[in-house]
C-alpha positions in Angstrom: 4.4 -28.8 27.6 2.2 -26.1 26.1 3.1 -26.5 22.5 -0.5 -27.5 21.6 -1.8 -24.6 23.6 0.5 -22.1 21.9 -0.4 -23.5 18.5 -4.1 -23.1 19.3 -3.5 -19.5 20.6 -1.6 -18.7 17.4 -4.6 -19.9 15.4 -7.0 -17.9 17.4 -4.9 -14.7 17.3 -4.3 -15.2 13.5 -8.1 -15.5 12.9 -8.8 -12.4 15.1 -6.8 -10.3 12.6 -9.4 -11.0 9.9 -12.7 -11.5 11.9 -13.4 -9.4 15.0 -14.3 -10.1 17.5 -13.5 -13.7 18.1 -16.6 -15.1 19.8 -16.5 -17.5 22.6 -17.9 -20.4 20.6 -15.1 -20.1 18.1 -12.5 -20.0 20.8 -14.0 -23.0 22.6 -14.2 -24.9 19.3 -10.4 -24.2 18.7 -9.7 -25.5 22.2 -11.7 -28.7 21.5 -10.1 -29.1 18.1 -6.6 -28.7 19.6 -7.5 -31.3 22.2 -6.5 -29.0 25.0 -6.7 -30.1 28.6 -8.1 -27.9 31.4 -4.6 -26.5 32.2 -4.0 -25.6 28.6 -7.4 -23.8 28.4 -6.6 -21.8 31.5 -3.1 -20.9 30.0 -4.8 -19.8 26.7 -7.4 -17.7 28.5 -4.7 -16.1 30.6 -2.5 -15.2 27.5 -5.5 -13.9 25.6 -6.5 -11.8 28.5 -3.0 -10.4 28.8 -2.8 -9.7 25.1 -6.2 -7.9 25.3 -5.1 -5.8 28.3 -1.7 -4.9 27.0 -2.3 -4.9 23.3 -1.2 -1.3 22.7 2.0 -1.8 24.7 2.9 -5.0 23.0 2.2 -3.5 19.6 4.4 -0.5 20.4 7.2 -2.8 21.6 7.0 -4.9 18.5 7.0 -1.7 16.4 10.1 -0.3 18.2 12.0 -3.6 18.0 11.3 -4.4 14.3 13.9 -2.5 12.3 12.7 -3.8 9.0 9.0 -3.1 9.1 6.5 -1.2 11.3 4.2 -3.5 13.3 1.3 -2.8 11.0 3.3 -4.3 8.0 4.4 -7.5 9.6 2.9 -10.7 8.2 -0.3 -11.6 10.2 1.1 -14.9 11.2 4.3 -13.4 12.4 2.4 -10.7 14.3 0.2 -13.3 16.0 3.3 -15.3 17.1 5.0 -12.2 18.4 2.0 -11.1 20.5 2.0 -14.5 22.2 5.7 -14.5 22.9 6.0 -10.9 24.0 3.1 -11.4 26.4 4.9 -14.5 27.8 8.2 -12.7 28.1 6.8 -9.6 29.8 4.0 -10.8 31.9 4.4 -14.5 32.6 7.1 -15.3 35.3 6.3 -19.0 34.9 7.5 -19.1 31.2 11.2 -19.0 30.8 12.2 -16.4 28.1 14.2 -19.1 26.2 11.1 -21.3 26.0 8.9 -18.3 24.7 11.5 -17.7 21.9 12.0 -21.4 21.0 8.3 -22.1 20.8 7.7 -18.9 18.8 10.4 -19.9 16.3 8.9 -23.4 16.1 5.5 -22.1 15.3 6.9 -19.7 12.7 8.8 -22.4 11.0 5.6 -24.3 10.6 3.1 -21.6 9.7 5.0 -18.7 8.2 7.6 -17.7 5.7 11.1 -19.2 5.3 12.8 -16.2 7.1 10.2 -15.7 9.9 11.8 -17.8 12.6 14.9 -15.8 12.6 13.1 -12.5 12.2 10.9 -13.4 15.2 13.8 -14.6 17.3 15.7 -11.4 16.6 12.8 -9.3 17.8 12.2 -11.3 20.8 15.9 -11.3 21.8 15.7 -7.5 21.7 12.6 -7.6 23.8 14.5 -9.7 26.4 17.5 -7.5 26.3 15.4 -4.5 27.0 13.6 -6.1 30.0 16.4 -5.8 32.4 
């Protein structure tokens, strides 16, 4: 169960849209506040590394799949959630696509607008369909 880890990742990525760069002490403080275990921390570090490495590609994919808005106009919370889920879908064979979508929708329903969960699920479904 990586729900706490994903929620912590969301908070780190959301923060990074306003204050750059996110320093190591902030990240470690978020891990501690989220009460993450060693495996969760490794998972978070792996996803953050994938997002950093593939940021331009993930951004372009989100932009291409979002019919309503260009990636630059998507709510910061939704954008953070999408970056995590797209990284999981494209680069993490150990995360089932359905889990990435479900967890993204759950985070969106807690932290974003009323319509965000369905918006995010639609984009992610399109990403999955384009994978094959």
